N, C-alpha and C positions, 0 to 999 in steps of 0.2 A: 874772305870767308868761302869755304868749300861747301857747296850745296850738293845734295844727291842728284845724280843724273837720271833723267827719265828715259824709258825705252820708247823710241819713236817709230818703230816699225808699223806698217799699215794694219796688219792683222795681229792682234795681241791675244795670247792665251789668258785664261782666268788668273793664273799666278802672276803674269806680267802686269795685268790690270791692277791686281791687288798691290803689287810692288809700286806701281806708279802712284796709286792713291796715297800710300804712306810716304813715298818720296816727296810728293807735293805737300803733304801735311807737315812733314819734317822741314822741308825747305822753306815753307811759308813761316813756320815758327821761328826758324833761325833768322829769316829776313826781318821779322818783327823785332827780334832782339837786337839786331844790328841797327835798325831804325831808332830804337830807344836810346842806344848808345850814341849814335851820330847826331841826333837832334840837339844834344846839349853841347856839342863841340863846335867852337867857332871855326871859320867865319859864318855868320848868320846871313843867308842870302835873302834879305827882306825884299829887295827889288824884284828878284825872281819869283818870290811868293806872290807879290802883287800882280805880276805879269800872268802867272798861272791862274790866279783868282779871276782875272778878267777873261782869260782864254777859256777856262773850264767852267766858270760860273756865270758871268754876265751873258756869254753867248748861248747859254742854255735857257735863258729867259723865254724865248719864243715858244719852244716846245712845251715847257712846263706851264706856260700861260694857257695854252690851248688845252692841255691835259687837265689842269686845275678847274678851268671853266666847265669842261665836259663832266668832270667828276661831280661837281655841285649840281649841275643841271640834271644829270641822269639820276643821281641819288634822290633829289627832291621829286622828280617825276615818278620814280619807282615807289617811294615811301608814301606819297600822298594818298593813293587809293587804298593802301593797306591800313593806314591810320584812320581814313574816313570810315571804313567798315566798323571800327570800334568807337566812332564818335570822338576821335582824338586828333582831329585836323589841326587844332590849335597848337599841338605839340610838334608840328612839322619843323619849324625853324630850329628848335632846341635839339631835335633828333638828328637833323642834318649837321648842325654845328658840332655836336659831340662826336659824331661819326668821323667827320673830317678832321677835327683837331686832334682827337685821341689816336686815330689809327690810319685812316685812308690818306690823309695829307702827308704825314711823314713817310709811310711805306711806299706809296706809289711814286712820290717825288724821288725817293732814294732809288727805286728800280729804274725809273726813267733816267736819272742821273748816272746810274751804273751802265745803262745801255749806251749812253753817249760818251761818258768820260772814261770809264774803265777800259773800254775797247780802244779808245783813242790813245790813252797812256800806254797800253800794251803794244799797240802798233807802232807808236812813235819810238819808244825805248827799244822795242824789238828790232826796228830798222837800224837804229844806232848800234845795236849789238852786232848784228850780222854784217854791217858795213865797217865794223871795227872802229867806229868813232869813240866808243866808250874806252876801248883799249888805248886809243891815242890820247884820251884825256888822262888816263893813269900814267902813261909814259911822260906826259908833259908836266906832271906834278899836281894836277887838279884832282880833287876827290870827287869822282863821278857819282858816288852814292849820295853825298851831301848835296851836290849841285842838281842832280837829276831826280833823285827819289825823295829826299826829305822835303824839298820845296813843293813838290807836287802833292805829297800826302798832307802836308800842313794846309795847303790851299784848299783841297777837297774837304778837309775836316772843318774848316772855317766857313766855307761858302755854302755847304748844304743846309745848315740851319736857317740861313737867310733865305734861301730858295724855298724852304718849307713854309716859313711864315708868309712869304709872298703867295705861294700856292693856296694856303689856307684862306687868305683874303679873297683871291680870285674865285675859289670854289664857293665861298659864301655869296659872292656876287652872282655867280651862275645859278645857285639855288634860289636866290631872291627873285631873279627873272622868271624862273619856273613857277614859283609860288604866285607871283603877280599874274601870270598868264592863266593859271589854273583856278585860283581862288580869289584873286583881287586883293590880297592882303596888303595893307599899307606898310611903308618902310619903317615908320616909328615903332609899330607893334612888332615887326620882324626883328628889329635891332634890340628892342627891350627883351624879347624872348631869348635871344642869343646871349645877351649880357647877363641875364638872370640864370641861365643854365650852365655857362662856362665858368669854372672856378680856377683859382690859382693851381690847384692840384691836378687839373686837367691839362693845363697848358704847359707847365714846366717839364713834367716827365716826357711828354711827346716831343718837345724841342730838344731836350737833353739827349735823347737817344739818337737824334740825327747827327750829333757829333761823332758817335760811334759808327753810324752808317757811312758818313763821309770818310772816316778813316778807313773803313773796309774797302770802299770804292778805290781810294788812292793806293792803299798798300797792295791790294790784289793786282790791280793794273800794273803797278810798278814792278811787282815781283815777276809776273808773267813776262813783261817786256824785258826786264833786266837779265833774266835767265834764259832768254830765247836761244834755241838751237835749231839748225836745219835750214838755214837760208831763208828765202822768201816764203817758202811753205811754212816754216816755223813762225814767221811773223803773223801770218793769217791764223795759225793755230793759237798763238798767244792772244791775239785780239778776241777770238771767239771764246776761248776758255776763260778769259778774264771776266767777260760778261756773265757767263754761266756761274762761275765760282762766286763772284761778288753778289749776284742776285740770291744765290742759295744761302750764303752766309748772312745776308741782310734778313732773310726770312727766319733763319734759325735764331739769330740774335734778337730779332723782334719778339719772337715767342718767349725767350728768356727774360727780356727786359720788361715785357708786359706783366709777367708773373712777379718780377721783382718790384715793379712800380705799384702793383696791387698790394704787395706786402708792406712797402714803405708808406704808401698813402691808401689806407683802407677805405677812405671816402670815395675812391674811384670805383669800388665794387658796386 
């Protein structure tokens, strides 16, 4: 597959930046189409997918654990005085739960995941590209796209929803500790409020869109790494731009998916 070549000079004119933008957009689209084709062609590297799920997912648990706990803690601390002004302190658990489950949990987890994983994939594949390891795989008869790209994208697509569910739980624990400290609310009342406020229509769309976020993280990192040019400087550029592009696409698709979910599930409104 022949992808458009980017202009890699240090100082670019407006027309060159404009060309680079559309070259990246075209290249990423072609890369997605090749992934769709390759994903159904055997052999299926199940073992490699498991390895990448462990490497890219399980090892992300520490940072998302801290992030999730702080999200819940801070959100409860910020919401409590506001709700108290209106005499609505009893609604604090449901407010925090809906905010975390619907939006903050999926999006912030995806952004943290993109920062760690997308840059890592870009740097790893970029290093393999500039050291000609990918070319060596092609010469030896191995399909590098299937072995290197498809396995990583599937792994990120599957592992991010699991991380999001975990972060949602950790965030609710953090918010409970904040509520206990500030108002002394008991655990049973806290859990009853959450369970009464969260419905099936809240949970399913928020988790479903994380499959798309995971795919974005994997495909952008793989694209930037797989098409790296310019030696070691190009590897650094691929790692950096992978994070920026993945984060931007996550926010754009989140906006679209929120509107779509409100259309499909009017009870979310």
